[in-house]
Structure formats: C-alpha cells, structure tokens
N, C-alpha and C positions, 0 to 999 in steps of 0.2 A: 069788621065783626062776623059777617057771614061766613067768611074764609076761615075763621078760628072755630066757630061751630061745626063748619064741615070737615075740618081736620079732626076735631074730637069725636065726630060722629064716626069717620073712617076708622080711627084708632079703636074706638070700642067695637065696631063691626068686625075689624081683623083680629082683635084679640079675642073675641068671642069664638070666631071660626077657627083660630088657631087653637084655642083650648079644647074645641070640640074634636080637633083632628090630632091631638097630642095625647098619648097615654102613657103612664109612668108605672114602673113596678121597681121594688127594691126588696132585698131579703138579707137577714144576717144570719150566721152559723157559728156555732161553737162547738168542738169535739174535744173530749177527754179520753185519754186511753191509759190503761194500766196493764202490764203483763210480767209473766214469772221469768223469762229470760231476758238475755241482752237486748233483743230485738223483737219486735210485736209479731204475733202470728200472721202468715202470709196474707190472707184476705183483709187483715185489718188495715193494711198500708198499701196493697196492690190495687191498681186500677181505680185510685182515688184522685184522679185528675191532677196529681202532683201536689195535692194539699197536705199530704200526710206520708212522711218517709218511714224507716225502719225504726228509727229512734224517737218519733214523736210521741210526747205525752199530752201536748195541748196544741190545736189548730184552731185558728178562727178566720172567717172571710166573710166579707160584705160586698154585695153586688147589686148592680141596679142597671135598669135600662129604659130608653124612652123610644117610643115609635111615634113618626109623624106620617099621616096618611097622604099620600100623593094622588089617590084616586081610589077606585073601587077594587083594584087588584095590585096596587104597589104601594110601598111604604119605605122610609128611611128609619133605620134603627141605630142608636148610639148606646153602647154598653161599656160600663167601668166598673171594676172590681178590685179590692184589694185583699191580700191574704198574708197572714203571719203563722209561722210553725216553728216550734222548736225541733230539736233532734240535730240530724245532719245539716239541715238548711239553716235554721235559727236566724231568720230575718224576714223583713217586711217585703214582698213582693206585688206585682201586679198580678191578680188573677185572669182579669180581662181588661181590654182596652181596644175598642172597635168602632169603626163606622161601617154600615152595611145597607146596600141598596137591594130590595128584594120585590120581586113580582110573583105571580102565582107558580111560576116554573123556574125562574133563575134568582140566583143570589150573587152578588159581588161584594166582597168584604175586605177591608184593609185594617190591619192590626193584629191583635190577639184575641181569639174567641174561642170558647170552650166547645167542643164537639158535642153533637146530640148523642145522648144515650139511647141505644137499640135494644131490643129484645129485654125490655124491663130491667135492664141491668143483671141478666141472667148468664151472658155471655162471658168467657173469659178473656176474649179479644175485641167484642165490640163489633166493628166494623169489618175488620179483616186481620188476618194473623199477623200483618205487618204494622197495624196502625190501630192501636187500643186506647183506652183511656188511662194509661199508667203514668203519663208524664204531663206536666203543666204545657197548655198549647203554646206552639211557636209563633213568633210574630211574622206577618207576611201578607200576601196578597191572595185572594180565592175567589176563583169564578167557576161556578158549578151550577148544574141543573139540581132542582129540589124534588123533581119527580120525573118519571119517564115523559119524554116528549114523542109524541106519536106524528106519523106522517098525516094521518087524518083521524079527526075525533079523538077517542080515548081507547082505541083497540087497534089491533093489526102489529105492524112492526114500528119500533120506536127505539129510542136511545137514552141513556145518561151519560153525563161526562163531567169532568172536572179538570181545571188546570189551576196549580197552585205553585206559587214561589216563595219560599221562607228563608228567614236568617236564623241560623244557630248561634244565639248570642250568649252561650254558657260558656263555661271555662271548659276548653277542649284542647286536645293535643294539637289539632289544627285548627288555629283561632279563624273565626269569621268564615266557618263553613256555610255553604249555601245549600239549600234543599230544594231540588226540584220534583214536583209530584204531578202527575196527569193519571186520569182514569177514563175508561171509555167501555161501555157496555151496549150491546144489542139486547133489546127487549122484544119479547112476543108476548102480547096479550090477547088470548082468545075470547076471554070473558072476565067479569069481576071475580071468577071463581078460578081462573088458570092464568098464570103469568110465568114465563120462562126468560131467563136473562143469562148472558154469557159475555165476560169480558176480561179486561187486563187493567192492572194498577202497575205502575212504574215509579220508582223513587230513585233519585240520585244525589248523593252527597258530593258537592264538587266546589272548586275553587279554594279560598282561605289560603292562610299563611302557615306553612309548615316550619317547625323549629329548626330543621336542618336544610331544607331545599328551598325556604323562602316562598315566595308567591307561587302559588300553583295555577295553571292555566285557568283563566277567567275572561277571556275576551268574547265578544258576541259570536264569533266563529265556533269558539269552543262551546258555548252555550247551545248552538244549533246542533253540534255533535252529541252533547249531553241529551237534547230534546229526542234526537233520533235513536238514542241507545248506543251511539257509537262509543267502544271501549278505548280505542285508540292504540297507539302503539307505545314503546318505553320512552315517554316524554320526560319522565324523572327517573333519572338513573338509579339502578339497584332497586326499584319498586317493582310491584306486578305490573302486568300489562294494563290493567284497568287504571290508567294514570289519568284519565280524564273524569273519574269520579268513581265513588263505590256505588254500584248499580244493585238494586234489589227489585223485584217484581213478584206479581202474583197472578195467576189466572184465577178466575172465580166464576162458578156456576151457581144459579140460585133456581129453585122451583117453588112458587108459591100457588097453593091451592087451598079448597076448603073441602072438610070431610064432615058432615052433618052441622054441627053447631061449632066447630073449632076451625081456627086458620092454622094451616100446616105449611111450614117451610123447611126445605131441604138445601143444605149450604155446603159448597166444596170451594176449598181454596189451595191452590198448588203453589208454593213459593219456589223462587229461584234467585240466584246471584250471580251466575255466570251462563255460558252458551250451553252448557251440558244441561242445566236445569231447564233453560228455555225449550229443550227438546225432550223434557220429561225424563232424563236420565236419572233424576233423583227420585222418581216415584218408588214408594206411595208416599213421599213426606208431604205432609199439608195438614190442613184443617177439614175434619167432616163433622156435619152438624145437623140437629133436627130441632125444630121448634114448634111447639104445640100451644095454641092459645085459644082460651074458651072465649066466645063471642058475647056471653052473658056473665061478666065477672061477678064476684061476690061470694064464691065458694072457697072450700079450703084449698083447692088447687086451681088458680086461674090460668097459670101459664107454665110449662116445663120446659127445658132445654137440656139436651145431652150434645156434648162435644168430644170428639176424639183428635189429639194433636200427635203426629207422628213425625219426627225429624231425625231418625237414625241412619237413613240411606246416605243422604248428602253427596250423591254422584260418587259413592265409594269405588264403584266398577268402572268409572268413565275415565279414559285416558286425558285427564285434566293436566295442569302444570305440575300440582303436587299430589293427585291422587283423590282428592276429597274436598268438598266445601267446608266452610267454617262459618255457619250461619250468624250473622250480627256483628262479626269481627271483621277487621280490615286491617291490612300492614301499613298502608299509607294513612287512612283516616282511623288513627288507633284508638279513637274513643268509640269508635264502632257506632252501632244502631241505637245510640242513646240519646238522652237531652237531660242534662242536669243530673248526671249519673242513675237515670232511670231509663229502663228499657222502653223503646217506643212501640215495639209490637206486644205479641203474647208474652205475659210477666213470667210465664214458666221457664223461660229462657232466661238464665240468671249471671249476675256479676261476681267477680271474685271479692274477697274480703276488703280489698281497696276500692270498690265500686267503680273501676276502670275498664278491666277487661272481661270479656265473656268467658265464664269458666265452666257453663253448662248449656250446650245447644243441642245434645243428643238426648231425645227423651222420648217417652210414651206417656201421654196424659190423658186420662178419662176425666171430664168434668160434667157435673150435673148442677142444674139450677132450678128452683122452684120458688114460685111466688104465689099468694093467695090471702085468704082472710079467715084467721084462726078464731073460733068460737063466735063468729059472726061480727067481730069488733075490733080484732086485733091484725092489722096488715102486717106480713112478714116477707122476708126474703131469705132463702136458704141457698148457701152455696157448698159445693163438697167437691173436691179434686184430689183423685189419686194419681201419682205419678212415679215412674221410674226413671231416674237420672242416671246418664252414662257419661257425664262430663263434656269434655270438647277436645278437639284437636289443639295440641300445646296449650291445654288449659289448666295445667297443674296437676294431671293425673288424678282426677277426683274418682274415689272409688265408687262403684255402682251402689244406690242406696234409693229406698223407697219413701215417699213422704204422702201422707194423708193430711190435707188442709181442709177445715170446715169453718162455717161462718153463718151466723144467724143475725139478721136485722129485724128488730120487733119494735113497731110503733106502739107504745103504751099509752100515750097521751096525745090529745090533738084538740086544743081549743085556741087560746091566743097564741101559744107556743106548740110546736110539734116536738115531742120527746120520743127519741128511738134509743133503744138498748141494743148494744152490739157485743156478741160473744164470738170469739175466734179460737181455734185450737190447731196446733201443728203435731203430728206423730211422725217422728222421723227416725229410721233404723239406725241412724247415726248419732242421734243426740236425745237428750231427754225431752219428754212431752213439754210443748210451749202452749200456755195458756193466757188468754187476754180478754179484757172487758173494755167496753167504751161506752159513751153516753153522747149522743148527738142532739143539740138543742136548734132549732130552726123557726124562724118567725119572719112574717111579711111585715115590711116597713110602710109600705103605700098600698 
C-alpha cells in the first residue's frame, strides 16, 4: 500500500512540474482576396510564406507549438501547422512540422519551420537577396547561432554561423534535388550602439534525378566538393561545367548603430552564381538597404526601410562561358532557384507564364516600407515598389517595362479576433491597372 501511495505522489509531483515547464500556443488564420485582373496585385501574394499564390481567393492556416523547458537557458520546441489555399496550389499542405532544441545562442531544428520575419516585414527580401519569405519553408536540418557569439563577454570580435541541409520535395525538373546552405559572418561590436558584420552565404542545389541523365552525383565525396564550393568538371555530358550543383552565393555587410532615439542599420548584399561574380565582376549587382527604427514606438512612423535592388550587370563584360550570368536560372537544374513554383529569393525576379523558368532577372527596383500607428489606434504597414524590368537572357525577349506596386495592411479591429484590411494595386506600363483587396482574420486558440 505504501508503494502505491508513493507512486501516486511521484506521478502528481512529476505532472505538476511537467505542467510548469510546458507552454502551449496556437493560432488560426483565414484570408480572403478579390482582385480586378486574372492574378492578384504583387504584394498581396508575394512574401506570404507560400500561403497565398497569384490566383488565391481563400487561404486558411492553423499553427501551434509547445515548448518544454530544460533549464534556465534551454528548451525543446515542437511545432505543427496545416495550410489550405485555392488557386494554383488548391490543396492541403503542412505549413510547419518541426522539432527544435534551443539555448540562449544555439538552435538545432529538424523538419519544416517558418523563418523569422525581420525588419517588421518592411523588406522585400527579409534576410538576404537570395533567401526571402516568398515560398513555403523547405524540410531539412538546421544548425545555427541565434545571436552573435563573442570570444569574451558580449563585445569585441564574434561570429554568427549556420549549416543547413534541405530536401526540395516539390515537383521539379530534377526530382529529389537537395539544397545545401551555409552562412558565416564575423562580427565586431564596440558597444550596444555600434556593431559591424561581414560574411558570406552559400547555397548549392545538388544531387537528384535528371529526366535525361538519371541520378546526378550524390556521394559523400560529392557532398564534400559541394560543401567546399567546387564546381567540378563536365561530369554530365552536354551540360555546364557546374555539374556538381547549381551554386549561388552572397557577400553581405551590415552596420548597426544608434542615432539619438533611433536604431539605424545599413545593409549590402552582393550576389554571385559563378567565379566572375565571386571576384565582383558583376558589380554593382546586389541589394542596398537602410533601416531606421524608433526606439519608442506608437507614432505615425515607427520604422521605415528603403532598399535598392540592381541586377542588370550579370558579369556582362566578364569572359565567362557565354558572356553573362542568368540569375536564378540553371540549364541542368532547370526549375531554377524556386520551390513550388515560387521564387526563393527576392520576388522581384519573376517566372514566365508557365511558372517554370525565370523570364525576368535584369531589373532596377526601388522599395519603400513604412510601419506605424495611425490616429493613435490603427497599426499599419505600407509597401511601395517601383521597378524597371529588362527581361532575362533567353527569357522570352520581354520588352522593357515599368511597374509600381503598392500595398497597405491596416489592423482595424483587435479584441478576441484581429481583423486586418489589405489593399494592393499594380500599375504596369504594359497592362491595365490591377486592384485588389483582402481581409485577414487571426485568433489565438490557447
């Protein structure tokens, strides 16, 4: 009898402590869109985490996560979410499904996890010109630092890093393509008011089954070559020298400081796809940005961001194989830098009418984002993008044209349910104006 009481006591004790260490959250969302043309305006479907495509009229998703504390600075997190959208996709999908171990500085995740939104959602490419929020997250394994790690204390010389391996499980020209990604930046922090970082991001699409050439190189030695950035020789007859994978990369420089009561960040990304780009032969191609954030929010303007995207050079004067780059396209991995027919990088680079090949990657784009509080009670976000499109090499000879895309998100109600009104418009020198409106409903379940 004593042993039974002991077991009951231990069960109650463990359950109470487990409950104290376990936290839950869940959210449900529903979005409805209408628009005047065949496809919705640009910012109503771009950078929407793969939850809304060009033809979507309704999208709904539910997500939840649970965290279990392992100590003062570490925890386990489990996340699961489902998504349905009509339009091109028109099916139920996993929005998220992951298990993550995290400490104060390290995160190890297995599965499919949505990326963190940066700059209050004002950027056209979020983290990097090659890695935006335009597509659903890929399944894989991620190991990364959550913040700069310094040699001593929280100042001086430090670093950030990531190593990630993904599976591209969508319908592609090369089935079962793998994606390797690594990132490393050196960080110098003089004080809380000054931080400078410079580093590199490297992506490689590799392996998979080609419809004509069969299984592409995928051994461990091939992976080591991929990891080291080796392009290899003509291991696949008739294809480009980059036979061990489709390599993309970016140099990035960031400066963070404070000016009076504002946080200021200057951003530069240089993109490359081959040796000429790595030695800056495609300069000035890249992303140039400035972000200004008020440390005391609640004003008409709390944060503002301006970005310039320039991709017209493409090493056109460099003695490469065919005289110029062709960003996000690849002859061997013909689906290019996409996932589920969505651009993985900055969405200004566009697909053709079949949503298969890149038909516009030469452009100049000016992007402005503003967020704040209107009339002391209405949170809003405004995006405005003006871009000149010049087509792409072998991209269908698209004539030069200009597009102005605008977007306004206004939270009009917030109590048990958050209600946001969304308005978008495109003005294109080749087409009639396109107007759209949507409503987003969000509610916490736990």
